[in-house]
ZAMARGU-4260 file (C-alpha; in steps of 0.2 Angstrom, whole numbers, plus 5000, padded with zeros to 4 digits):
<rodrens>
0) 5430/5478/5665 | 5418/5463/5665 | 5403/5458/5655 | 5393/5442/5654 | 5394/5432/5638
5) 5375/5434/5636 | 5377/5453/5632 | 5388/5449/5617 | 5379/5434/5609 | 5366/5444/5600
10) 5378/5454/5589 | 5385/5439/5579 | 5380/5422/5572 | 5388/5407/5580 | 5387/5389/5584
15) 5390/5385/5603 | 5399/5369/5604 | 5409/5359/5617 | 5428/5356/5615 | 5425/5342/5603
20) 5418/5354/5590 | 5402/5345/5589 | 5391/5343/5605 | 5380/5358/5607 | 5380/5369/5623
25) 5366/5376/5633 | 5365/5395/5629 | 5357/5399/5646 | 5372/5391/5655 | 5386/5398/5644
30) 5378/5415/5644 | 5383/5418/5662 | 5402/5415/5658 | 5411/5431/5663 | 5422/5440/5649
35) 5435/5452/5656 | 5444/5456/5639 | 5444/5453/5620 | 5460/5449/5612 | 5467/5440/5596
40) 5485/5437/5602 | 5487/5422/5613 | 5502/5430/5621 | 5491/5444/5628 | 5477/5433/5635
45) 5473/5436/5654 | 5461/5426/5665 | 5443/5428/5659 | 5447/5434/5642 | 5438/5431/5626
50) 5451/5425/5613 | 5449/5426/5594 | 5458/5412/5585 | 5462/5421/5568 | 5468/5413/5552
55) 5484/5420/5546 | 5496/5421/5531 | 5509/5409/5539 | 5499/5401/5553 | 5482/5396/5559
60) 5476/5404/5575 | 5467/5388/5580 | 5485/5381/5585 | 5485/5394/5599 | 5469/5390/5607
65) 5477/5378/5619 | 5489/5392/5624 | 5474/5404/5627 | 5465/5391/5638 | 5481/5388/5648
70) 5482/5407/5652 | 5464/5407/5657 | 5453/5412/5642 | 5435/5409/5646 | 5428/5410/5628
75) 5436/5405/5611 | 5429/5411/5595 | 5436/5401/5580 | 5433/5396/5562 | 5436/5380/5553
80) 5442/5364/5561 | 5453/5361/5576 | 5466/5347/5572 | 5465/5331/5582 | 5482/5335/5590
85) 5476/5352/5596 | 5460/5345/5603 | 5470/5333/5614 | 5480/5347/5621 | 5464/5357/5624
90) 5455/5342/5632 | 5470/5340/5644 | 5469/5358/5649 | 5451/5358/5651 | 5452/5343/5663
95) 5465/5352/5673 | 5455/5368/5674 | 5440/5358/5680 | 5450/5350/5694 | 5458/5366/5699
100) 5442/5376/5699 | 5428/5364/5704 | 5420/5377/5715 | 5415/5387/5700 | 5415/5375/5686
105) 5403/5381/5673 | 5408/5399/5674 | 5427/5395/5672 | 5428/5381/5659 | 5430/5388/5642
110) 5416/5391/5630 | 5419/5387/5611 | 5409/5398/5598 | 5412/5393/5580 | 5409/5406/5567
115) 5410/5408/5549 | 5423/5421/5549 | 5433/5425/5566 | 5441/5441/5558 | 5425/5450/5554
120) 5417/5445/5570 | 5429/5455/5580 | 5422/5472/5576 | 5404/5469/5583 | 5410/5459/5598
125) 5423/5472/5603 | 5410/5486/5600 | 5397/5477/5611 | 5410/5473/5624 | 5416/5492/5625
130) 5398/5498/5625 | 5398/5506/5608 | 5411/5520/5612 | 5409/5528/5594 | 5391/5532/5598
135) 5398/5543/5612 | 5410/5553/5602 | 5410/5564/5586 | 5421/5553/5575 | 5431/5559/5560
140) 5438/5546/5548 | 5453/5551/5536 | 5457/5540/5521 | 5468/5542/5506 | 5484/5535/5499
145) 5494/5550/5505 | 5491/5563/5518 | 5481/5553/5530 | 5493/5554/5545 | 5496/5572/5544
150) 5478/5577/5541 | 5473/5566/5556 | 5486/5575/5567 | 5481/5592/5561 | 5462/5589/5564
155) 5466/5583/5581 | 5478/5598/5585 | 5465/5611/5578 | 5451/5604/5588 | 5462/5605/5604
160) 5467/5623/5599 | 5449/5627/5597 | 5445/5621/5615 | 5439/5604/5612 | 5445/5588/5620
165) 5450/5575/5607 | 5459/5559/5604 | 5466/5551/5588 | 5473/5535/5581 | 5486/5536/5566
170) 5501/5527/5559 | 5513/5538/5568 | 5505/5542/5584 | 5489/5541/5595 | 5481/5550/5609
175) 5467/5544/5621 | 5464/5562/5626 | 5481/5567/5633 | 5497/5572/5623 | 5501/5562/5608
180) 5511/5545/5610 | 5522/5536/5597 | 5513/5522/5589 | 5524/5506/5591 | 5515/5497/5577
185) 5518/5497/5558 | 5499/5495/5555 | 5489/5511/5550 | 5473/5504/5557 | 5474/5492/5571
190) 5463/5477/5573 | 5445/5480/5579 | 5448/5476/5597 | 5462/5489/5598 | 5452/5502/5589
195) 5437/5500/5600 | 5447/5500/5616 | 5455/5516/5611 | 5438/5524/5608 | 5432/5517/5624
200) 5447/5525/5633 | 5444/5542/5624 | 5426/5541/5631 | 5432/5537/5649 | 5444/5552/5648
205) 5431/5564/5643 | 5434/5566/5625 | 5421/5574/5613 | 5430/5569/5597 | 5440/5555/5589
210) 5450/5556/5573 | 5454/5539/5565 | 5466/5536/5551 | 5456/5524/5540 | 5467/5514/5529
215) 5460/5503/5515 | 5464/5488/5525 | 5454/5495/5540 | 5439/5499/5529 | 5439/5483/5519
220) 5425/5471/5523 | 5437/5457/5522 | 5446/5463/5538 | 5432/5474/5545 | 5444/5483/5557
225) 5433/5498/5557 | 5417/5489/5557 | 5404/5496/5569 | 5413/5513/5571 | 5400/5526/5569
230) 5408/5539/5558 | 5401/5557/5557 | 5413/5565/5545 | 5423/5556/5531 | 5439/5564/5523
235) 5445/5558/5506 | 5463/5564/5502 | 5467/5555/5486 | 5468/5537/5479 | 5483/5530/5469
240) 5492/5514/5465 | 5495/5505/5482 | 5492/5489/5491 | 5487/5479/5476 | 5495/5463/5485
245) 5479/5464/5496 | 5465/5472/5485 | 5471/5464/5469 | 5464/5479/5458 | 5464/5497/5459
250) 5445/5497/5458 | 5444/5486/5473 | 5456/5497/5482 | 5446/5512/5479 | 5430/5504/5483
255) 5436/5498/5500 | 5442/5516/5504 | 5424/5522/5499 | 5417/5512/5513 | 5421/5526/5524
260) 5409/5537/5515 | 5396/5523/5515 | 5398/5522/5534 | 5391/5539/5535 | 5374/5532/5530
265) 5374/5517/5542 | 5367/5526/5558 | 5357/5541/5563 | 5371/5552/5571 | 5361/5554/5587
270) 5374/5552/5600 | 5377/5555/5618 | 5393/5566/5621 | 5398/5567/5639 | 5381/5563/5645
275) 5372/5575/5633 | 5361/5567/5619 | 5362/5577/5602 | 5362/5576/5583 | 5379/5577/5576
280) 5382/5585/5559 | 5387/5572/5546 | 5396/5576/5530 | 5410/5571/5518 | 5426/5580/5512
285) 5434/5577/5496 | 5450/5582/5486 | 5442/5589/5470 | 5458/5587/5461 | 5458/5568/5462
290) 5449/5559/5448 | 5440/5548/5461 | 5432/5563/5470 | 5415/5561/5461 | 5416/5542/5465
295) 5417/5546/5484 | 5404/5560/5483 | 5392/5547/5476 | 5396/5534/5489 | 5386/5543/5502
300) 5369/5552/5504 | 5377/5565/5515 | 5382/5582/5509 | 5400/5583/5503 | 5412/5598/5504
305) 5427/5599/5493 | 5444/5608/5492 | 5456/5612/5478 | 5471/5621/5473 | 5467/5621/5455
310) 5482/5610/5453 | 5495/5622/5460 | 5501/5611/5475 | 5501/5593/5470 | 5507/5582/5456
315) 5498/5593/5443 | 5509/5608/5448 | 5524/5599/5441 | 5516/5594/5424 | 5516/5607/5410
320) 5514/5607/5391 | 5511/5590/5384 | 5512/5582/5401 | 5499/5594/5409 | 5486/5585/5419
325) 5468/5590/5416 | 5459/5591/5432 | 5442/5584/5434 | 5427/5595/5433 | 5419/5600/5450
330) 5402/5591/5452 | 5387/5603/5451 | 5381/5609/5468 | 5397/5605/5477 | 5403/5618/5490
335) 5422/5620/5491 | 5437/5629/5497 | 5450/5635/5485 | 5468/5639/5489 | 5476/5654/5480
340) 5493/5662/5480 | 5502/5646/5487 | 5520/5650/5492 | 5531/5636/5499 | 5548/5638/5507
345) 5559/5626/5517 | 5551/5630/5534 | 5533/5634/5529 | 5519/5638/5518 | 5507/5652/5515
350) 5491/5654/5504 | 5474/5662/5504 | 5458/5652/5504 | 5443/5658/5494 | 5429/5652/5506
355) 5412/5651/5499 | 5404/5653/5516 | 5409/5660/5533 | 5409/5642/5541 | 5407/5625/5534
360) 5390/5621/5541 | 5383/5636/5531 | 5390/5630/5515 | 5383/5612/5518 | 5365/5619/5519
365) 5354/5615/5504 | 5349/5633/5503 | 5366/5640/5506 | 5370/5657/5498 | 5388/5659/5491
370) 5398/5672/5501 | 5416/5672/5495 | 5429/5678/5507 | 5448/5677/5505 | 5456/5672/5521
375) 5475/5672/5523 | 5483/5656/5530 | 5501/5653/5536 | 5509/5637/5543 | 5526/5632/5549
380) 5523/5616/5539 | 5535/5612/5524 | 5529/5606/5508 | 5515/5614/5496 | 5506/5597/5498
385) 5501/5602/5516 | 5489/5615/5508 | 5477/5600/5505 | 5479/5594/5522 | 5476/5611/5530
390) 5460/5614/5519 | 5453/5597/5524 | 5456/5601/5542 | 5448/5618/5541 | 5432/5610/5534
395) 5431/5596/5546 | 5434/5606/5562 | 5422/5621/5556 | 5409/5608/5550 | 5408/5599/5567
400) 5411/5613/5579 | 5403/5628/5570 | 5418/5639/5572 | 5421/5650/5557 | 5435/5648/5544
405) 5443/5664/5548 | 5445/5660/5567 | 5452/5643/5564 | 5464/5650/5551 | 5471/5661/5564
410) 5476/5645/5574 | 5484/5636/5559 | 5502/5644/5563 | 5501/5634/5579 | 5500/5617/5570
415) 5515/5606/5572 | 5522/5594/5559 | 5522/5576/5563 | 5538/5566/5566 | 5545/5559/5550
420) 5535/5570/5538 | 5547/5582/5529 | 5558/5582/5544 | 5574/5592/5541 | 5590/5589/5551
425) 5603/5603/5553 | 5619/5598/5562 | 5630/5610/5554 | 5632/5600/5538 | 5634/5609/5521
430) 5620/5599/5513 | 5602/5598/5517 | 5594/5582/5525 | 5575/5579/5524 | 5567/5563/5531
435) 5550/5558/5525 | 5538/5543/5524 | 5535/5545/5506 | 5535/5527/5498 | 5523/5527/5484
440) 5525/5533/5466 | 5512/5546/5468 | 5520/5553/5484 | 5537/5554/5474 | 5528/5564/5461
445) 5522/5576/5474 | 5538/5579/5484 | 5552/5578/5471 | 5546/5592/5459 | 5546/5607/5472
450) 5563/5601/5479 | 5570/5599/5462 | 5564/5617/5458 | 5573/5625/5473 | 5589/5613/5474
455) 5605/5622/5469 | 5615/5606/5468 | 5612/5588/5467 | 5597/5578/5474 | 5601/5561/5482
460) 5586/5550/5486 | 5588/5535/5497 | 5573/5523/5499 | 5567/5505/5497 | 5551/5496/5496
465) 5541/5485/5507 | 5543/5466/5505 | 5528/5455/5502 | 5518/5470/5496 | 5513/5477/5479
470) 5526/5473/5466 | 5520/5484/5452 | 5525/5500/5461 | 5544/5496/5463 | 5550/5500/5445
475) 5539/5515/5445 | 5547/5521/5461 | 5564/5519/5453 | 5559/5528/5437 | 5552/5543/5445
480) 5566/5545/5457 | 5578/5542/5443 | 5570/5556/5433 | 5570/5569/5447 | 5585/5565/5457
485) 5604/5565/5452 | 5608/5550/5463 | 5598/5535/5468 | 5603/5524/5483 | 5592/5509/5486
490) 5592/5502/5504 | 5581/5491/5515 | 5564/5497/5520 | 5555/5481/5527 | 5561/5466/5516
495) 5550/5454/5527 | 5551/5437/5519 | 5559/5443/5502 | 5578/5443/5498 | 5583/5461/5500
500) 5594/5462/5485 | 5582/5455/5473 | 5568/5466/5480 | 5579/5482/5477 | 5584/5476/5460
505) 5565/5477/5455 | 5566/5496/5460 | 5583/5498/5451 | 5575/5492/5434 | 5565/5508/5434
510) 5580/5519/5439 | 5590/5512/5425 | 5575/5515/5413 | 5577/5533/5418 | 5595/5533/5413
515) 5604/5529/5430 | 5620/5518/5429 | 5625/5506/5443 | 5640/5512/5453 | 5639/5529/5445
520) 5622/5537/5450 | 5613/5521/5456 | 5619/5511/5471 | 5611/5496/5479 | 5616/5495/5498
525) 5604/5484/5508 | 5610/5489/5525 | 5602/5505/5528 | 5614/5513/5540 | 5628/5509/5528
530) 5618/5517/5514 | 5615/5533/5524 | 5633/5535/5527 | 5638/5532/5509 | 5625/5545/5503
535) 5631/5558/5516 | 5649/5555/5510 | 5644/5559/5492 | 5634/5575/5496 | 5642/5592/5494
540) 5637/5610/5498 | 5620/5615/5490 | 5615/5597/5488 | 5599/5589/5496 | 5598/5572/5503
545) 5581/5563/5505 | 5579/5549/5516 | 5562/5541/5511 | 5551/5527/5516 | 5554/5525/5535
550) 5549/5541/5542 | 5543/5538/5560 | 5544/5519/5560 | 5554/5511/5574 | 5561/5495/5565
555) 5566/5486/5549 | 5557/5470/5547 | 5567/5455/5540 | 5562/5437/5537 | 5568/5430/5554
560) 5569/5445/5565 | 5565/5463/5567 | 5579/5476/5569 | 5576/5491/5580 | 5578/5506/5569
565) 5576/5525/5571 | 5579/5534/5554 | 5581/5551/5563 | 5593/5545/5576 | 5603/5535/5563
570) 5604/5550/5552 | 5610/5561/5566 | 5623/5548/5571 | 5630/5548/5554 | 5630/5567/5552
575) 5640/5567/5569 | 5653/5555/5562 | 5655/5566/5547 | 5660/5581/5558 | 5673/5571/5567
</rodrens>
């Protein structure tokens, strides 16, 4: 793929300068410069690429401009100042390129475009480079502290089961129109060039739909990873304490997430899908049990559809008496699905939805009449919390495709759980082993109560917490685990630049507050493989072992290196050792 630089210049503000950072350049001349790719990692630069030099936590992207030029970058977008030392390196490389490529000097010498913010500039430039692919797809965004990855997967699966070609991007996997592939990154929402390239590939592969896991980082205007994505449907699952190391306050965290619903108002939803111009239905979907539901409803001018279990499937289900959680009132005029008679077992769930219309599109009409119909739903998905994910999925797919709830509910039994989400391992051991990605206080509050209710023996919880991330959640994790579980084992998750033991001690404070004692029912074992073996050796018949926080991830990140790691494979290996 190749574009002339002139086709990208109108979408952002810049100052075109020579390598000295001062001398202006002729726009007519530089406009003819070919651009063959847009990248932000100098290691991935290929001849003709446009390179974004991004500021970072530990380094300055301007230091890598010389590397990008040496590899053939035609355009450099940067901010701030380039050091004198780096300018000397750049000048030498430009002279060499001029000598090597005299025959096409002006089109091959690098162009420097100075901007106020290189990070936020990536979205409009990448969107323009890939011909605005989200305007050629029906795009569903899913945000929330928990439930995003599962809901993204379920929406994608149900669309395919209903006969539509779709792609998706999530923490766990992604699809560009074919079967799902593992996501090798730990980042939920990739940087804008990757998002736009994925959407472009979906269009090229004939997809009608794209489902995008929309993290608070991705939706934040500071990073702008999802900038220029033309969303048609926004799904809000929940919002609880998380990522305060980035957002600083809960209000800012929630506000950044609400950008998904604001994005619904930023375009006219007239799109060209597989060559056919059409108006796409636009609406929001909210979890009415979350106290921020009304905040999200008010963030958009589009109609919003809700869902609820009346507190029978989430955190509220475990709170009774003086601890009971009062659910927020449902805003007037909000259509919604309600789940009734929820039954959760080890290998699946069943419930009935009280539907206020035959299909979502009918309920979203201003003059919609309320026609209640109870529809049975069964799924081979463990965990009552999946009731929320399934209802959000049914609303999204019905609202966009026009297929009625009853028909879609009949396809739900074919939905598959995603790797690392309530994944059970059975290798003949006497105790139960469950692997899940749960790593926040709210997710602990959700998964522990129903497991506590059905466990005949002891519950062992093994987990850690991400380094260089929100510190406030650590003691809360420990306290909740200590309250619901019999034994707490703390092990590395992703320490990053922090000392592993010090990090885990922060969690242990909360566990001790809940009554746990070191060496008796509280253990700090940083090496995760060793911690798993210790836990398995303590477990007996009727016990349940929960391995939390890693789920699908394929590594553990330390300060100076990244260790390849697969929780499921490691657990299977440890179980096999026990049997010997």
